[in-house]
Structure formats: C-alpha cells, structure tokens
C-alpha positions in Angstrom: -14.9 -39.1 42.7 -15.2 -42.8 42.2 -18.0 -44.8 40.8 -18.5 -48.4 41.9 -21.1 -50.8 40.7 -21.6 -54.5 41.0 -18.2 -55.1 39.3 -14.7 -54.7 40.7 -13.8 -51.7 38.6 -13.6 -48.3 40.3 -13.9 -45.6 37.8 -12.5 -42.1 38.6 -14.3 -39.1 37.1 -14.4 -35.4 37.7 -17.9 -34.6 36.4 -21.3 -35.9 35.3 -23.5 -34.5 32.5 -27.1 -35.7 32.1 -29.0 -35.3 28.8 -32.7 -36.1 29.0 -35.8 -35.7 26.8 -39.5 -36.7 27.1 -40.9 -35.5 23.8 -40.4 -37.6 20.6 -38.7 -34.9 18.7 -36.4 -34.1 21.6 -35.5 -37.8 22.0 -34.7 -38.0 18.3 -32.3 -35.0 18.7 -30.6 -36.2 21.9 -27.6 -37.6 20.0 -27.0 -34.3 18.3 -27.2 -32.4 21.6 -24.5 -34.7 23.0 -22.3 -34.3 20.0 -22.6 -30.5 20.2 -21.7 -30.6 23.9 -18.7 -32.8 23.2 -17.5 -30.5 20.5 -17.9 -27.5 22.8 -15.9 -29.3 25.5 -12.9 -30.8 23.7 -11.0 -31.4 26.9 -13.5 -34.0 28.1 -12.7 -37.7 28.3 -15.8 -39.9 28.6 -15.2 -42.5 31.3 -18.6 -44.3 31.4 -22.2 -43.8 30.3 -25.6 -44.9 31.5 -28.7 -45.0 29.3 -32.0 -44.9 31.1 -35.5 -45.2 29.8 -38.6 -44.7 31.8 -42.3 -44.2 31.0 -45.7 -43.7 32.4 -49.1 -43.5 30.7 -48.3 -40.2 29.0 -44.6 -39.7 28.7 -41.5 -41.7 27.7 -38.3 -40.3 29.1 -34.8 -41.1 27.8 -31.8 -40.0 29.8 -28.1 -40.4 28.8 -25.7 -39.8 31.7 -22.0 -39.3 30.9 -19.3 -39.6 33.5 -16.2 -37.8 32.4 -12.8 -36.4 33.3 -12.0 -32.8 32.2 -8.4 -32.1 31.3 -6.7 -29.4 33.4 -5.2 -27.6 30.4 
C-alpha cells in the first residue's frame, strides 16, 4: 500500500491501526492503549500517524491513526 498526500513523499505501509475515544477518561488513557499495543506488537515499525479531533454538541472524539509496517519475522 502507498499513502500519498499533498507532499511528494509516497509512504509504503502494510497496515493501519486506529485508536479512538469519545469519553474524557478514555481520551486520557489513549496513549497508554497505544503503548500497550506497541509492546504487544514488537515487530511493528510506525511509518506515519494522523491525529484527528472532532466534536458535536455532546461528544468530543479523539482518533489516532497509525500507519505501520509489520516485520515478516
């Protein structure tokens, strides 16, 4: 897979992992969830990331999307 944006770089990646939360306590723990996932997947090399925040009248959502390559070992 290749990811292309407005820049000239084409990033190659083999997977995407999305972490998201809407409740305040979940948002506060999002970094810990990502750290746990990274520890559980030691063969993963993070290629790029996107942080997205959205909200409406009642909810505030935070999403962190990781683009990665998984080693074939």
